[in-house]
C-alpha positions as CSV (number, residue, x, y, z in Angstrom):
1,X,16.5,-8.1,-8.4
2,X,12.8,-7.4,-8.0
3,X,11.4,-3.9,-7.9
4,X,8.1,-3.0,-6.3
5,X,6.3,-1.1,-9.1
6,X,2.9,0.6,-8.9
7,X,0.8,1.4,-11.9
8,X,-0.2,5.1,-11.7
9,X,-3.1,6.5,-13.8
10,X,-3.3,10.3,-13.8
11,X,-5.9,12.6,-15.3
12,X,-5.9,16.4,-15.4
13,X,-7.9,17.9,-12.6
14,X,-10.7,20.3,-13.6
15,X,-9.8,22.8,-10.9
16,X,-6.4,24.4,-10.2
17,X,-4.7,23.2,-7.1
18,X,-4.4,25.6,-4.2
19,X,-1.1,27.2,-3.5
20,X,0.6,25.8,-0.5
21,X,2.0,28.3,2.0
22,X,4.6,27.0,4.4
23,X,3.5,27.2,8.1
24,X,5.7,27.7,11.1
25,X,6.8,24.5,12.9
26,X,5.0,23.8,16.1
27,X,5.4,21.2,18.8
28,X,4.4,17.7,17.6
29,X,1.1,16.2,18.7
30,X,2.0,13.0,20.4
31,X,-0.6,10.2,20.6
32,X,-0.1,7.2,22.9
33,X,-1.6,3.9,22.0
34,X,-4.9,3.3,23.8
35,X,-5.8,-0.2,22.7
36,X,-4.2,-3.5,22.0
37,X,-2.9,-4.2,18.5
38,X,-5.5,-6.2,16.5
39,X,-4.8,-8.2,13.3
40,X,-7.8,-8.9,11.0
41,X,-7.3,-12.1,9.0
42,X,-9.9,-11.2,6.3
43,X,-10.2,-13.2,3.1
44,X,-9.0,-10.3,0.9
45,X,-6.7,-8.4,3.2
46,X,-4.6,-8.5,6.4
47,X,-4.9,-5.4,8.7
48,X,-2.9,-4.5,11.8
49,X,-4.7,-1.8,13.7
50,X,-4.8,0.1,17.0
51,X,-6.5,3.1,18.6
52,X,-4.5,6.1,19.8
53,X,-5.3,9.1,22.1
54,X,-7.8,9.6,24.9
55,X,-11.4,8.5,24.5
56,X,-12.7,12.0,23.7
57,X,-10.0,12.5,21.0
58,X,-9.8,9.1,19.3
59,X,-7.2,8.4,16.5
60,X,-6.7,5.3,14.5
61,X,-3.7,3.7,12.7
62,X,-3.5,0.7,10.5
63,X,-1.1,-1.2,8.3
64,X,-2.8,-3.2,5.5
65,X,-1.7,-5.8,3.0
66,X,-3.7,-7.5,0.2
67,X,-0.8,-9.9,-0.8
68,X,2.6,-10.8,0.6
69,X,4.9,-7.7,0.2
70,X,7.9,-6.1,1.7
71,X,5.8,-2.9,2.0
72,X,2.3,-2.3,3.5
73,X,-0.4,0.3,3.0
74,X,-0.6,2.8,5.9
75,X,-3.5,4.9,7.1
76,X,-3.6,7.3,10.0
77,X,-6.8,9.1,11.0
78,X,-8.3,11.4,13.5
79,X,-9.0,15.1,14.3
80,X,-5.3,16.0,14.4
81,X,-5.1,15.3,10.6
82,X,-7.8,17.8,9.7
83,X,-5.5,20.3,8.1
84,X,-3.6,17.8,6.0
85,X,-4.1,18.3,2.2
86,X,-4.3,15.5,-0.3
87,X,-0.9,14.9,-2.1
88,X,0.7,17.8,-0.1
89,X,4.3,17.4,0.7
90,X,4.5,15.3,3.8
91,X,7.4,14.1,5.9
92,X,7.2,10.6,7.2
93,X,9.4,9.1,9.9
94,X,9.5,5.9,12.0
95,X,12.3,6.5,14.5
96,X,14.5,9.2,16.0
97,X,17.5,10.1,13.9
98,X,15.9,9.0,10.7
99,X,16.0,11.4,7.8
100,X,12.6,12.7,6.7
101,X,11.0,10.5,4.1
102,X,9.4,12.8,1.5
103,X,5.9,11.7,0.5
104,X,2.7,12.9,-1.1
105,X,-0.1,10.8,0.5
106,X,-3.8,11.0,-0.3
107,X,-6.3,12.3,2.3
108,X,-9.8,11.1,2.9
109,X,-12.4,10.2,5.5
110,X,-12.5,7.1,7.8
111,X,-15.9,6.1,9.1
112,X,-16.5,7.3,12.8
113,X,-12.9,8.6,13.0
114,X,-12.8,11.5,10.5
115,X,-9.9,12.9,8.5
116,X,-7.3,10.3,7.2
117,X,-3.9,10.4,5.6
118,X,-3.6,7.4,3.3
119,X,-0.5,5.7,1.8
120,X,-0.7,3.1,-0.9
121,X,2.5,1.4,0.2
122,X,5.3,2.4,2.6
123,X,8.6,0.9,3.7
124,X,10.3,1.7,7.0
125,X,13.6,2.8,5.4
126,X,12.4,3.9,1.9
127,X,9.0,5.4,2.5
128,X,7.0,5.5,-0.7
129,X,10.1,5.7,-3.0
130,X,10.6,2.8,-5.5
131,X,13.4,0.5,-4.4
132,X,14.9,-2.8,-5.4
133,X,15.4,-5.8,-3.2
134,X,16.8,-9.2,-3.7
135,X,13.7,-11.5,-3.5
136,X,13.6,-15.0,-4.9
137,X,10.6,-16.4,-3.1
138,X,7.6,-15.0,-1.1
139,X,8.0,-11.3,-0.3
140,X,7.6,-10.5,3.4
141,X,7.8,-7.6,5.8
142,X,11.2,-7.3,7.5
143,X,10.6,-8.0,11.2
144,X,14.1,-6.6,12.0
145,X,13.1,-3.3,10.4
146,X,9.9,-3.4,12.3
147,X,11.9,-3.6,15.6
148,X,13.5,-0.3,14.7
149,X,10.2,1.5,14.6
150,X,9.5,3.8,17.5
151,X,6.5,5.8,16.2
152,X,4.8,6.8,13.0
153,X,5.2,10.5,12.4
154,X,3.5,12.6,9.6
155,X,4.3,16.3,9.2
156,X,2.8,18.7,6.7
157,X,3.2,22.5,6.6
158,X,4.8,22.6,10.0
159,X,2.2,20.4,11.7
160,X,3.5,17.1,13.0
161,X,1.3,14.2,14.4
162,X,3.1,11.4,16.0
163,X,1.6,8.0,16.7
164,X,3.6,6.3,19.5
165,X,3.5,2.7,18.2
166,X,6.7,1.3,19.8
167,X,8.5,-1.6,18.0
168,X,6.5,-3.5,15.4
169,X,8.7,-6.5,14.7
170,X,6.4,-9.1,16.2
171,X,3.4,-7.4,14.7
172,X,5.1,-7.6,11.2
173,X,5.6,-11.4,11.8
174,X,1.9,-11.8,12.4
175,X,1.1,-9.9,9.2
176,X,3.5,-12.2,7.3
177,X,1.6,-15.2,8.7
178,X,-1.7,-13.7,7.7
179,X,-0.6,-13.1,4.1
180,X,0.7,-16.6,3.9
181,X,-2.7,-17.8,4.9
182,X,-4.1,-15.7,2.0
183,X,-1.8,-17.5,-0.5
184,X,-3.2,-20.8,0.7
185,X,-6.8,-19.5,0.2
186,X,-5.8,-18.8,-3.4
187,X,-5.1,-22.5,-3.8
188,X,-1.3,-22.1,-4.0
189,X,1.5,-23.9,-2.2
190,X,3.1,-21.6,0.5
191,X,6.1,-23.8,1.1
192,X,6.8,-24.0,-2.6
193,X,6.7,-20.2,-2.7
194,X,9.0,-19.7,0.3
195,X,11.6,-22.0,-1.3
196,X,11.1,-20.6,-4.9
197,X,14.1,-19.8,-7.1
198,X,12.1,-17.0,-8.7
199,X,8.6,-15.5,-8.8
200,X,6.6,-14.7,-12.0
201,X,8.1,-12.0,-14.2
202,X,5.8,-9.8,-16.3
203,X,7.2,-9.9,-19.8
204,X,5.0,-7.4,-21.6
205,X,4.4,-5.1,-18.6
206,X,5.1,-1.8,-20.4
207,X,2.6,-2.4,-23.1
208,X,-0.2,-3.7,-20.9
209,X,0.4,-1.3,-18.1
210,X,0.3,1.7,-20.5
211,X,-3.1,0.5,-21.8
212,X,-4.4,0.3,-18.3
213,X,-3.0,3.7,-17.5
214,X,-4.7,5.3,-20.6
215,X,-8.2,4.3,-19.5
216,X,-9.2,6.4,-16.5
217,X,-12.9,5.5,-16.2
218,X,-15.0,8.4,-17.6
219,X,-17.7,8.4,-14.8
220,X,-15.0,8.5,-12.1
221,X,-13.0,11.2,-14.0
222,X,-16.1,13.5,-14.1
223,X,-16.6,13.1,-10.4
224,X,-12.9,13.7,-9.7
225,X,-12.6,10.3,-8.0
226,X,-9.2,9.0,-7.0
227,X,-8.5,5.5,-5.7
228,X,-6.0,2.9,-4.6
229,X,-6.7,-0.6,-6.0
230,X,-4.9,-3.9,-5.4
231,X,-4.7,-6.2,-8.4
232,X,-3.8,-9.9,-8.2
233,X,-3.5,-12.5,-11.0
234,X,-2.9,-16.2,-10.8
235,X,-0.2,-17.2,-13.2
236,X,-0.2,-20.8,-14.5
237,X,2.8,-23.0,-15.2
238,X,2.6,-21.9,-18.8
239,X,2.9,-18.2,-17.9
240,X,-0.7,-17.4,-18.8
241,X,-3.1,-15.5,-16.6
242,X,-5.7,-17.9,-15.1
243,X,-7.8,-15.4,-13.2
244,X,-7.6,-11.8,-12.1
245,X,-9.1,-10.0,-9.1
246,X,-9.1,-6.3,-8.0
247,X,-9.7,-5.3,-4.4
248,X,-10.3,-1.6,-3.4
249,X,-8.1,-0.3,-0.7
250,X,-10.1,3.0,-0.7
251,X,-13.8,3.5,-1.2
252,X,-15.1,4.7,-4.6
253,X,-18.5,5.1,-6.2
254,X,-17.9,5.2,-10.0
255,X,-14.4,3.9,-10.4
256,X,-14.6,0.6,-12.2
257,X,-11.1,-0.3,-13.4
258,X,-10.6,-2.0,-16.7
259,X,-7.3,-3.6,-15.5
260,X,-8.5,-7.2,-15.3
261,X,-9.8,-7.1,-18.9
262,X,-6.4,-5.8,-20.1
263,X,-4.5,-8.4,-18.0
264,X,-5.9,-11.2,-20.2
265,X,-3.2,-10.1,-22.7
266,X,-0.4,-10.2,-20.1
267,X,2.4,-12.6,-20.6
268,X,4.6,-13.9,-17.8
269,X,7.7,-16.0,-17.2
270,X,6.3,-18.5,-14.7
271,X,7.6,-19.0,-11.2
272,X,10.4,-21.5,-10.8
273,X,10.8,-23.8,-7.9
274,X,14.1,-24.8,-6.2
275,X,14.7,-27.5,-8.8
276,X,14.1,-25.2,-11.7
277,X,10.6,-26.4,-12.6
278,X,7.7,-24.0,-13.3
279,X,4.9,-23.9,-10.8
280,X,1.5,-22.1,-10.4
281,X,1.9,-18.8,-8.6
282,X,0.6,-15.2,-8.6
283,X,1.6,-11.7,-9.5
284,X,0.2,-8.7,-7.5
285,X,0.6,-4.9,-7.7
286,X,-1.2,-1.7,-6.8
287,X,-3.0,0.6,-9.2
288,X,-3.4,4.2,-8.2
289,X,-5.9,6.5,-10.0
290,X,-5.1,10.1,-9.2
291,X,-6.0,13.6,-10.6
292,X,-2.9,15.2,-12.2
293,X,-1.9,18.7,-11.0
294,X,-2.2,21.7,-13.3
């Protein structure tokens, strides 16, 4: 069984959080898709994006991946999200009849669009909750689950904004193809990964992850900066880290993570191919820096 674990680094906020007062429920704001889906095959990420709403009230939605995964980052943005608070209790849904997925997303600003609600990783059935899934080879988005999607709905304090996406199964397949291309760009064998008996296992995760978590960069802490980062290491046949890279999923000014320096001490059980032989592979995860609540 493989679990999708995120390293969370929390620091005490300098100001007290505002008290959240429940609001009365209102009719959902429904936004129809107003553009074609576009997939950006960038060197460091894959992004599935579309515009929603009329021209004078533009909204934006995108799913994003920095490595093959059964989950994807999700950002929705536009004027209708103005009242949403960072890490406020937010219900997330993808289809009628689905139970509310309880989440606490970040908020931020998206260039030219405005207010944004930002999820590090989401899953159609599990939301942001940790879950376990039987994965032996390359992790991928589930296209069958994508076909169940009818919309992306976020609701906070009685205000619901619904992006009418329609089914996303075919779009998820394109994202899977994009992340496989990324693996090739890293100099790794995709076919070997798809048929793998097991992926790398981080043996001293608790010790190294705790050291990463204890080092919230001082300059970022003083500014109250929060961030979502994607970390990827190449793991050799001997289980050692060959190289490490961090990509920012959110924009920061002073947040320079020490994670790659700490990962030089990481120890892995290497990936195993179908015949039981170790092979060169990768390990990837998200790192979230956030201000703790008082």
